[in-house]
C-alpha positions, 0 to 999 in steps of 0.5 A: 568363778564365784561360789554361790550357795543357795539355801531355801525352805519351801512348803508348796514348791513355789519357793523351791521353783524360785530357788532352782531358777535362781541357781540356773541363772547363777550357773549360766552366768558362770558361778559354781552353784550349790543348791540345798533345802535348809534341812540339807544345808551346811551353815559352814559351807554357806558362810564360806561361799562368795555369794549367799542366797537365802529363800523362804516364803511368808508364813503365818503372820508374815514371818519366816518359817519358824521350825527350820528356816528361822533357826537356821537364819538366826544361827548365821545372822551374826556371821554374815557381816561383809557377806554378799547376800540375796533374799527371795521368797513367795507369798500368798497374802499380805503385802511383803512385810516378812521380806521387809523385816528380813531385809532389815535384819540382813542390813543390821547384821552388816551384810551387803544386800543385793539390790537393797531388797529381796525378790518376791513372787506372789503365789506360784511363779509363772514363766515370767517370774521364773525368768525374773528369778534366773535373771536375779541369779545371773545378775547376783553371780556377776555382782 
C-alpha cells in the first residue's frame, strides 16, 4: 500500500475541492493518504511519502501563491529528486503558464512527474472535473 501525501493551498476552495477528490481517488485505489493544507503540512513527512501530490492555483501573473505555497515548495524543491510527484491546481485566467513553469521546476529538480504534466481545472470544479480528480488520484496511487 503506497503512502500518498497531498498538500495544497486554496483561497476560494476550488483547489481544496480538487485535493479532496484526488485524496478520495488515492484511498479508493488502496493508498494510505494524508491530506493537508500547506499551512498544516509537514515537509519531512511529505518527503518520506512514496507519492507526493502538490496543489496550488494560479495566482497573480500566473505564479504559485507567494506567501505560503511558494516558500514551502522552494524548501522541498532541492529534495524531490527521484520522487514520484503529481501536480494540480485551478485557475481563472491565463492559459496555464503557472503550471507549465511549475512542471519544469519539478522536472529540473529530478522528480518523476506523473503523466509528465499537472492536472488543471478552470474555475470551480464541476462533477466531471471532480471525477477526473478522483481518477487522477487513483491512477497516481497505482503508478
